BALO-171583 format. One record per residue (C-alpha): residue number from 0; x, y, z. Coordinates in nm, 4 decimals. Example, Ala and Ser with C-alpha at 12.3 -4.5 7.8 and 13.67 -1.06 7.14 Angstrom:
<nodes>
    k      east     north        up
    0    1.2300   -0.4500    0.7800
    1    1.3670   -0.1060    0.7140
</nodes>
This chain:
<nodes>
    k      east     north        up
    0    1.1234   -2.7797   -0.6538
    1    1.1630   -2.5931   -1.0029
    2    0.8431   -2.3728   -1.0057
    3    0.8095   -2.4359   -1.3595
    4    0.6751   -2.7678   -1.3235
    5    0.3770   -2.6038   -1.0421
    6    0.0328   -2.6501   -1.2141
    7   -0.0631   -2.2957   -1.1607
    8   -0.4047   -2.2662   -1.3455
    9   -0.4654   -1.8861   -1.4459
   10   -0.8765   -1.9310   -1.5166
   11   -0.9106   -2.0834   -1.1839
   12   -0.6540   -1.7953   -0.9842
   13   -0.9097   -1.5637   -1.1708
   14   -1.2433   -1.7440   -1.0919
   15   -1.1034   -1.7034   -0.6978
   16   -0.9406   -1.3487   -0.7264
   17   -1.2866   -1.2766   -0.8352
   18   -1.4445   -1.2837   -0.5280
   19   -1.1726   -1.0916   -0.3400
   20   -1.2182   -0.8072   -0.6163
   21   -1.6131   -0.7901   -0.5347
   22   -1.5789   -0.7991   -0.1711
   23   -1.5016   -0.3890   -0.1614
   24   -1.2477   -0.3087    0.1033
   25   -1.2539    0.0970    0.1161
   26   -0.9951    0.1559    0.3996
   27   -1.2186    0.4193    0.6107
   28   -1.5026    0.1156    0.6156
   29   -1.3678   -0.0935    0.8819
   30   -1.6526   -0.3335    0.8278
   31   -1.5821   -0.3620    0.4888
   32   -1.2204   -0.3980    0.5894
   33   -1.3051   -0.6782    0.7863
   34   -1.5015   -0.8607    0.5817
   35   -1.2563   -0.9287    0.2844
   36   -1.0307   -0.9994    0.5588
   37   -1.2424   -1.2993    0.7031
   38   -1.2745   -1.4402    0.3062
   39   -0.8427   -1.4541    0.3434
   40   -0.8712   -1.5719    0.6790
   41   -1.1046   -1.8436    0.5916
   42   -0.8903   -1.9131    0.2274
   43   -0.5887   -1.9905    0.4561
   44   -0.7896   -2.1558    0.7105
   45   -0.8733   -2.4443    0.4242
   46   -0.4953   -2.4101    0.3509
   47   -0.4013   -2.5934    0.6909
   48   -0.2574   -2.2042    0.8569
   49   -0.2993   -2.0998    1.2061
   50   -0.5139   -1.7539    1.1785
   51   -0.4579   -1.5056    1.4572
   52   -0.7192   -1.2025    1.4600
   53   -0.5905   -0.8606    1.6050
   54   -0.8412   -0.6048    1.6398
   55   -0.8420   -0.2691    1.4710
   56   -0.7760    0.0833    1.6423
   57   -0.8264    0.4245    1.5385
   58   -1.1329    0.3174    1.3757
   59   -0.9643    0.0995    1.1068
   60   -1.0451   -0.2657    1.0410
   61   -0.8242   -0.5618    1.2060
   62   -0.5052   -0.7374    1.1161
   63   -0.5059   -1.1127    1.0136
   64   -0.2025   -1.3315    1.0892
   65   -0.1716   -1.6636    0.9276
   66    0.1515   -1.9022    1.0444
   67    0.1685   -2.1787    0.7996
   68    0.2734   -2.5200    0.9140
   69    0.6491   -2.6150    0.9457
   70    0.9027   -2.8350    1.1223
   71    1.1073   -2.4759    1.2237
   72    0.7783   -2.3115    1.3533
   73    0.8334   -2.0389    1.5614
   74    1.1809   -1.9498    1.3948
   75    1.2854   -1.6146    1.1577
   76    1.1066   -1.7276    0.8374
   77    0.9293   -1.5387    0.5622
   78    0.7165   -1.2393    0.6034
   79    0.4864   -1.1861    0.3243
   80    0.3103   -0.8464    0.4445
   81    0.0466   -0.7097    0.1985
   82   -0.2765   -0.4918    0.2158
   83   -0.5897   -0.5502    0.1995
   84   -0.7881   -0.1754    0.1878
   85   -0.8419    0.0262   -0.1105
   86   -0.8885    0.3470   -0.2382
   87   -1.2121    0.2642   -0.3760
   88   -1.5313    0.3202   -0.1952
   89   -1.8089    0.0757   -0.1463
   90   -2.0200    0.0981   -0.4239
   91   -1.7322    0.1166   -0.7193
   92   -1.7989   -0.2187   -0.8608
   93   -2.0781   -0.0423   -1.0199
   94   -1.8351    0.1617   -1.2271
   95   -1.5464   -0.0316   -1.2577
   96   -1.7383   -0.3737   -1.2974
   97   -1.5670   -0.7225   -1.3069
   98   -1.4917   -0.7731   -1.6292
   99   -1.2462   -0.9253   -1.8841
  100   -1.0706   -0.8121   -2.1992
  101   -0.8518   -0.9854   -2.3847
  102   -0.5107   -0.9965   -2.2063
  103   -0.6395   -0.7743   -1.8983
  104   -0.8802   -0.8029   -1.5929
  105   -1.0394   -0.5306   -1.4655
  106   -1.1864   -0.4143   -1.0683
  107   -1.1304   -0.2171   -0.7952
  108   -0.8178   -0.3273   -0.5788
  109   -0.7107   -0.6069   -0.8130
  110   -0.3981   -0.4341   -0.8879
  111   -0.2860   -0.2567   -0.5617
  112   -0.3214   -0.4927   -0.4132
  113   -0.5649   -0.7781   -0.4081
  114   -0.4246   -0.9597   -0.7250
  115   -0.0515   -0.9780   -0.5742
  116   -0.1574   -1.1046   -0.2083
  117   -0.4012   -1.3618   -0.4161
  118   -0.0940   -1.5071   -0.6011
  119    0.0573   -1.5147   -0.2717
  120   -0.1425   -1.7791   -0.1451
  121   -0.1892   -1.9499   -0.4721
  122    0.1997   -2.0140   -0.4346
  123    0.1456   -2.1418   -0.0826
  124   -0.1099   -2.4013   -0.1857
  125    0.1022   -2.5157   -0.5272
  126    0.4143   -2.5874   -0.2727
  127    0.1490   -2.7564   -0.0127
  128    0.0129   -2.9555   -0.3110
  129    0.3339   -3.1071   -0.4176
  130    0.3620   -3.2104   -0.0701
  131    0.7005   -2.9796   -0.0732
  132    0.8338   -2.8270    0.2729
  133    1.0133   -2.5028    0.2515
  134    1.3453   -2.4433    0.3974
  135    1.1488   -2.1618    0.6169
  136    0.8488   -2.1146    0.7985
  137    0.6097   -1.8441    0.5984
  138    0.3897   -1.6176    0.8560
  139    0.1544   -1.4080    0.6267
  140    0.0234   -1.0414    0.7935
  141   -0.2760   -0.8807    0.6384
  142   -0.3412   -0.5072    0.6958
  143   -0.6368   -0.2932    0.6588
  144   -0.4629    0.0818    0.6431
  145   -0.2028    0.0867    0.4420
  146   -0.3835    0.3285    0.1578
  147   -0.3808    0.5829    0.4624
  148   -0.0037    0.5504    0.5633
  149   -0.0314    0.2637    0.8122
  150   -0.1334    0.4852    1.0949
  151   -0.2753    0.1623    1.3068
  152   -0.0632   -0.1089    1.1669
  153    0.3113    0.0323    1.1946
  154    0.4166   -0.1532    1.5191
  155    0.2639   -0.4561    1.4171
  156    0.4568   -0.5062    1.0940
  157    0.7714   -0.4185    1.2168
  158    0.7279   -0.6237    1.5417
  159    0.6741   -0.9096    1.2788
  160    0.9233   -0.8282    1.0626
  161    1.1945   -0.8218    1.3263
  162    1.0850   -1.1913    1.3890
  163    1.1246   -1.2936    1.0440
  164    1.4986   -1.3578    0.8005
  165    1.3168   -1.1939    0.4934
  166    0.9850   -0.9827    0.3946
  167    0.8214   -1.0270    0.1084
  168    0.5918   -0.7230   -0.0502
  169    0.3648   -0.8353   -0.3810
  170    0.2756   -0.4845   -0.4279
  171    0.2311   -0.4231   -0.7833
  172    0.5225   -0.5447   -1.0365
  173    0.6697   -0.2417   -1.1893
  174    0.5751   -0.1945   -1.5722
  175    0.9224   -0.3325   -1.7308
  176    0.8226   -0.6605   -1.5104
  177    1.0594   -0.5519   -1.2689
  178    1.0815   -0.5660   -0.8478
  179    1.0858   -0.2866   -0.6272
  180    1.4062   -0.2536   -0.4263
  181    1.3619    0.0885   -0.2115
  182    1.1078    0.3364   -0.1848
  183    1.0987    0.6999   -0.1323
  184    1.0345    0.8921    0.1788
  185    0.6934    1.0448    0.2414
  186    0.5193    1.2628    0.5306
  187    0.1617    1.3746    0.5346
  188    0.0139    1.6984    0.6295
  189   -0.3013    1.8141    0.7858
  190   -0.4094    2.1783    0.6938
  191   -0.6544    2.4226    0.8881
  192   -0.7490    2.7522    0.8283
  193   -0.9295    2.9457    1.0577
  194   -1.1065    3.2678    0.9894
  195   -1.4028    3.4770    1.0692
  196   -1.7615    3.4287    0.9492
  197   -1.9954    3.6816    0.8399
  198   -2.2951    3.6880    0.6051
  199   -2.1799    3.7007    0.2756
  200   -2.4286    3.9192    0.1084
  201   -2.5358    4.1549    0.3559
  202   -2.1545    4.1898    0.5199
  203   -1.8931    4.0748    0.3159
  204   -1.5991    4.2431    0.3941
  205   -1.6225    4.1815    0.7538
  206   -1.5598    3.8056    0.7204
  207   -1.2422    3.6350    0.6652
  208   -1.2582    3.3778    0.4217
  209   -1.1297    3.0288    0.5510
  210   -1.1362    2.8894    0.1949
  211   -0.9554    3.1788    0.0360
  212   -0.6685    3.1135    0.2784
  213   -0.6468    2.7463    0.2224
  214   -0.6370    2.8406   -0.1993
  215   -0.3571    3.0503   -0.1438
  216   -0.1770    2.8092    0.0715
  217   -0.2313    2.5364   -0.1550
  218   -0.0437    2.7804   -0.4394
  219    0.2219    2.8326   -0.1987
  220    0.2748    2.4359   -0.1100
  221    0.2419    2.3515   -0.5031
  222    0.5200    2.6207   -0.5678
  223    0.7525    2.4392   -0.3034
  224    0.7848    2.1307   -0.5284
  225    1.1502    2.0861   -0.6510
  226    1.3589    1.7849   -0.8228
  227    1.4576    1.6686   -0.4441
  228    1.0992    1.6744   -0.2799
  229    0.7467    1.7206   -0.4208
  230    0.4714    1.8792   -0.2555
  231    0.0658    1.8456   -0.3127
  232   -0.2538    1.8843   -0.1811
  233   -0.4720    1.6149   -0.1797
  234   -0.7899    1.6758   -0.0230
  235   -0.9598    1.9846    0.0308
  236   -1.2642    2.0773    0.2737
  237   -1.4564    2.3614    0.3258
  238   -1.7903    2.5675    0.4139
  239   -2.1288    2.4922    0.4924
  240   -2.3505    2.7799    0.3850
  241   -2.2914    2.9494    0.0446
  242   -2.4723    3.2375    0.1973
  243   -2.1866    3.2595    0.5165
  244   -1.8145    3.3521    0.5063
  245   -1.6419    3.0039    0.5704
  246   -1.4792    3.0171    0.9452
  247   -1.2934    2.6585    0.8940
  248   -1.1199    2.5166    0.5738
  249   -0.9281    2.1743    0.5838
  250   -0.6897    1.9739    0.3808
  251   -0.4177    1.7097    0.3310
  252   -0.0659    1.7632    0.2030
  253    0.1626    1.4799    0.0927
  254    0.5954    1.5122    0.0460
  255    0.7954    1.3265   -0.1075
  256    1.1755    1.2934   -0.1049
  257    1.4385    1.0240   -0.2408
  258    1.6749    1.1421    0.0456
  259    1.5662    1.1754    0.4544
  260    1.7621    1.4475    0.4647
  261    1.5704    1.6259    0.1731
  262    1.2261    1.4847    0.3080
  263    1.3028    1.6430    0.6317
  264    1.4283    2.0148    0.5078
  265    1.0581    1.9563    0.3136
  266    0.8993    1.8815    0.6726
  267    1.0353    2.2060    0.8288
  268    0.9383    2.4415    0.5375
  269    0.5296    2.2952    0.5875
  270    0.5614    2.3567    0.9616
  271    0.6720    2.6902    0.8797
  272    0.3814    2.7836    0.6848
  273    0.1726    2.7920    1.0221
  274    0.0800    3.1727    1.0880
  275   -0.1902    3.4350    1.0833
  276   -0.2478    3.6528    0.7776
  277   -0.5195    3.9111    0.7466
  278   -0.7174    3.7740    1.0644
  279   -0.6750    3.4177    0.9392
  280   -0.4973    3.1624    1.1050
  281   -0.3110    2.8451    0.9184
  282   -0.1995    2.5643    1.1194
  283    0.0266    2.2546    0.9932
  284    0.0261    1.9698    1.1215
  285    0.2637    1.6558    1.0414
  286    0.0808    1.3035    1.0051
  287    0.2242    0.9597    0.9367
  288    0.4980    0.9385    0.7566
  289    0.7128    0.6473    0.6043
  290    1.0877    0.6546    0.6138
  291    1.2755    0.6479    0.3101
  292    1.4075    0.2598    0.2401
  293    1.7387    0.2574    0.0578
  294    1.8437   -0.1172   -0.0721
  295    2.1194   -0.2786    0.1487
  296    2.3650   -0.5292    0.0686
  297    2.0595   -0.8121    0.2587
  298    1.7924   -0.6525    0.0058
  299    1.9982   -0.6608   -0.3126
  300    2.1146   -1.0336   -0.2471
  301    1.7595   -1.1185   -0.1740
  302    1.7198   -0.9165   -0.5303
  303    1.9779   -1.1387   -0.7180
  304    1.8114   -1.4814   -0.5448
  305    1.4834   -1.3272   -0.7035
  306    1.6604   -1.2489   -1.0302
  307    1.7830   -1.5850   -1.0759
  308    1.4609   -1.7630   -1.0562
  309    1.3070   -1.4855   -1.3053
  310    1.5796   -1.6283   -1.5205
  311    1.5052   -1.9486   -1.5062
  312    1.1272   -1.9263   -1.5931
  313    1.2594   -1.7465   -1.9196
  314    1.2365   -1.3644   -1.7540
  315    1.4420   -1.0746   -1.6994
  316    1.3578   -0.9350   -1.3648
  317    1.5092   -0.5668   -1.3249
  318    1.4857   -0.3736   -1.0317
  319    1.4754   -0.0258   -0.9071
  320    1.3579    0.2268   -0.6079
  321    1.0268    0.3734   -0.6625
  322    0.8247    0.6335   -0.5348
  323    0.4980    0.5816   -0.3925
  324    0.4959    0.4384   -0.0289
  325    0.4403    0.0711    0.1092
  326    0.4661   -0.1104    0.4109
  327    0.8097   -0.2137    0.2997
  328    0.9404    0.1118    0.3681
  329    0.9287    0.0680    0.7198
  330    1.0764   -0.3140    0.7033
  331    1.3352   -0.2479    0.4584
  332    1.4783    0.1098    0.6688
  333    1.4804   -0.1845    0.9425
  334    1.7526   -0.3469    0.7331
  335    1.5542   -0.6208    0.6934
  336    1.6189   -0.7908    0.3468
  337    1.2518   -0.6634    0.1665
  338    1.1719   -0.7305   -0.1669
  339    0.9188   -0.4927   -0.3059
  340    0.6789   -0.4749   -0.6086
  341    0.5942   -0.9041   -0.6300
  342    0.2714   -0.8336   -0.7525
  343    0.0887   -0.8241   -1.0584
  344    0.1864   -0.6296   -1.3821
  345   -0.0949   -0.3666   -1.4623
  346   -0.1655   -0.0435   -1.4731
  347   -0.3946    0.2652   -1.3451
  348   -0.4208    0.1785   -0.9915
  349   -0.6541    0.4767   -0.7985
  350   -0.8632    0.4684   -1.0774
  351   -1.1974    0.3482   -1.2630
  352   -0.9720    0.1310   -1.5150
  353   -0.7485   -0.0131   -1.2636
  354   -0.6331   -0.3249   -1.4425
  355   -0.3768   -0.6212   -1.4528
  356   -0.2358   -0.7912   -1.7092
  357   -0.3999   -1.1722   -1.6268
  358   -0.0509   -1.3390   -1.7300
  359    0.1240   -1.1895   -1.4925
  360   -0.0903   -1.3897   -1.2212
  361    0.0755   -1.7219   -1.2969
  362    0.4444   -1.5485   -1.3478
  363    0.4752   -1.3738   -1.0643
  364    0.3151   -1.6628   -0.8706
  365    0.6034   -1.8916   -0.9592
  366    0.8397   -1.6174   -0.8725
  367    0.7050   -1.5775   -0.5303
  368    0.6506   -1.9609   -0.5256
  369    1.0700   -2.0282   -0.6190
  370    1.1700   -1.7523   -0.3646
  371    0.9449   -1.9237   -0.0969
  372    1.0938   -2.2704   -0.1857
  373    1.4520   -2.1337   -0.1704
  374    1.4949   -1.8629    0.0622
  375    1.6955   -2.0012    0.3641
</nodes>
């Protein structure tokens, strides 16, 4: 099977992808994510897959698992793992409208990662239309909570990965047309400051501001960043009335490191910030964590197969480890050959200028089809 001969149609792919992008699916809106999962489930049902719906938990949307017909159904095969949640609130489509400008196409979540999910299904569809039976059975798993660290579905992803020989993750491709063969370790933290209220006009000095303490700690957290481990506070909430000294303030922090040992030390430093200063208590608790994924022989062998396919299609395919977590952290750290970054090229993810390079839909679709057609 030469993937170059498969009749991928870029315009048809864009038309199909548009419906996905315009079905907004922010992580914290479970019903919105479920609507997007419904669209994907319907499409895969038409393709002949058996769909299983797994109810969501912890306030998140659900999971869909699709198994495509195969003579070896039930044996270890290929897992395609993607998330359908985005960071964009419902209504973003009015600010970041679907639009095509030359070689680029814009829309919320089009790059991270609906474009990659869509081209994966198109690769399966093209192989089926060509009456080609892949050496291994294919399972697709679409999840609802990757953008917040996968707190509700990590166990499902790991269990499904353990049943398969390979994991392909169509997260966005690298700017150099590369793929991802490892990811840094990530830890999230919940921050809480608790002070003492007072009237900000009449009895200001009697209060102890939680906001002030949170601000002081944010500066301390930022100052902890080094080449080995980064720290940042991305969310802060505090206060209710401007004429009241704030009793509580909360925040969310993130730490990232290339090596697990560096992250473990970073976690210890963050937790050590807990304490009381000037009658204001500050508490740090650990949130969800992604383990470091360092490429092993199995992942590199998988990459080499992908590189050979790309070369046959006339493209180079560099690889590297990357910052920014994905569900590949889990499967790769389990020792299951995992190839990440197989999705579209583009840029400005998580912003109001998120876009894809249109031609990458077909290019990466052919690469995905080549992998599905040859992995054994």
